[in-house]
Steps between C-alpha positions, in 0.01 A plus 500: 500500500678341796348606834693447825336569834789661687295600805159363599470626856343796675680781679675272755550192283500135604681399710456827686801625696477399865188286448472137604136446405410165343498647149840667529639184660359287218650733240844464656464122521393477136764742379244726332441869538291796398709814478350841429308538175673514161447338160757456223377480140751397235418546133708220354416619150681833550738401780363775727360488852232698679479516880175558684566677831827535689494278805729589792631147436613594146866397535421168663223416252716561194788298640274217614300463177780596259279708273629776268514855633206708379507722193186681623266488796153586625412623849141440608495720812724662758474264798851405610467129423441584132737794459794505740707250304550757224816623669657162424546595135781739598817386321312195370326631187616761251152630418149415604161637396253479787133528409265637765156654500464873435174553695527730802427325829284724721672353806849606393431770237739308277468226245684171544733617223579825681563322830740254337680782317534712816594222741759347267632816334855389578478192275646626172420179306128530575265684267145521631236476228164647612232267370128558462289215642290308247728617218732231364875561479759286320806381691737207454297394198188468716177697532452621858183655638465636853149477650362671812412271790394566861766503772410787734615750598753521214446461128608161372502321167484155354619430150470283194805399296444357154733378229367654177669227295365194678199635687631359830362699792595547864268691733590620850230640729748697710419561865125541503167432659236310304355832383701526179333739253323341205720677244806355674347153509445519125874559445601222740258244354588187303860465616706187449633561852343715772693600811237599754541657843359254756659601826313270742207256507160658552465330838758740643286807431351460847842595641533821296388816686287591197385145430431401141327663205346415165332183623376247246148353498597264783645780714866416436717815502691560180697788651711487818451836671520754218828442315537140385293216362451186700588166345133450422474847351806447281362172369162659432678781316696246294178331399340833411806592292499163322866436577647185346728450802515680834766529766433684823772741615567765766434229757532550876644255749160504672379217277463191721794267444280224360373742230801725445667298225199352326386582147467759360716691750831594338849482644815677384682373196204368304551537125245504219547518125205663323 
């Protein structure tokens, strides 16, 4: 299983358009970037590829990292930075199964699957596959399990991807607070590689209108506001999940420049073979 981190940034990416903060400046000077979130998983055994989320930067990411076009895809939730790149498959792929959760969101009265189907009804190559969370599906020779996480006000999902032949496992928390349900944690546990949402360091919670949540025993917030884990929360989650290796993703340009490119914060283009 070859995993390429196509997009490791939050909704604005790093560098952010029109921003000359120290972190964005450092990113430009170093020639590194964090585009909007997307992960490419290639099953080299079968020659198939699975894409996790459709970044608005889809075209650029695939050209930059020269990865194969997807044979199937998963969408974790309907925020634009994870979904709006789907339109890029027009005239690019002949057919594409897109897996998305079938649970109705009380905020929208639709499931993620229904929203994708309705919003992209004009894409003839796309077949939306409604998928029940916590039930494993088989795609591209891999076992894929969506798990509910907490990203209010909309439903959102993480996922585990496992190669049934080798036992290699990739887990992705999705966009989430630290309050991931126990049944979801059980599915995500014991991954060879964990991609965990760690949008900012905990020290920045004082600047959020809602502050921080889910403090540890020393009072360090593990959730920034209500929607995302802090760096400290993501690392605590990785320890709780017993991940062999962890990379933090969905990172904001609000990280101080002296911390923004330190381990284990990911940047675009990283590649892992599991």
